[in-house]
N, C-alpha and C positions, 0 to 999 in steps of 0.2 A: 344866633340865627340858626335855624333848622336846615338840615340837608334833606332834599327829597330822596326817598328810597330808591328811585330810579337812577340816581347818580351813583349809587353804591352796589345795587343788586340787579340781577336779571333773573327771569324765571322762564323755564321751558319744560315741555313734556319730553321726557327721554325714555327710550325703550328700557324695560326692566330686564334684568339678567334672567336666564333660564326660562325663556318665553315659550318653549315648545308645548308644554302642557297647557299653558294659559291660552295659546292660540287655538289649540284643539278644543278646550272648554268653551272659548268664545264662539268658535264656529258651531259647535253643537248647540249651545244655548241660543245662538242666532237663528239656527234652523228651527228651533222650538219656539221662536219668537219671544224669548225672555232676555233680550239683549241687555236690559238694565242691570240684571244680576250677573252678567258675564264678567269675569275678572278682567281688569284693565291690563293691557300689555305695555302700558306706559305709566310713568310715575312723574309727579311734579318735583322738579329739582330747582333749588335756589342756589345761584352762584354769585360771586362778586363779579363786577364788570371785567375784571382781569381774567375771568374764567375759572378761578379756583372754587372748589366745591364748598358750600356752606351747609346745606341741609337737603336731604332727600325726604320728602314728606311721605307719610304712611300711605301705601297704595291701597286701592279697594276695587270696587266695581267700575265699569265703564262710566256709568252715570255719576258716581262719586268723583272720579277723575275729572270729568268735564266740569262739574260744579266747582271743584277745588281749584283747578287751573284758572277758571274764570275769575273766581274770587281773589286769588293771589295776584293775578294780573291787574285787576281793578285796584286793589290795595297798593300795588307797586306804583301805579300812576297817580294815586291820590294821597298817599300817606308820606309822612316824614320817615327818615331812616330808623329812628329809635322806636317809635310805636310799631312800625312794620316788623322790626326784629323781635320786639316783645311778643307780638301776635304770632308770627310764623316761624321764628327760629327758636326762641326760648320756650314758649308755651306749647308749640306744636308737638303732637305725639310722634 
């Protein structure tokens, strides 16, 4: 019998380290109305339900982060643990 991914993993957006330059770049790009290209100040993090770190996914722009966190969250709620791990933990960049 398969185990749902949501019984083993949790996903969240967490602040990236060294955000001072990213905040400044995000602010400037926001003022120039190119928010989609602004660097994300958050990263998608997968943890076990006990809170231990499993994987920090490669960060990118704000729009990349929003799409990524949405997709991972959807997969967490709909996939079994093994396929979820193969997609997001083993194969993720």
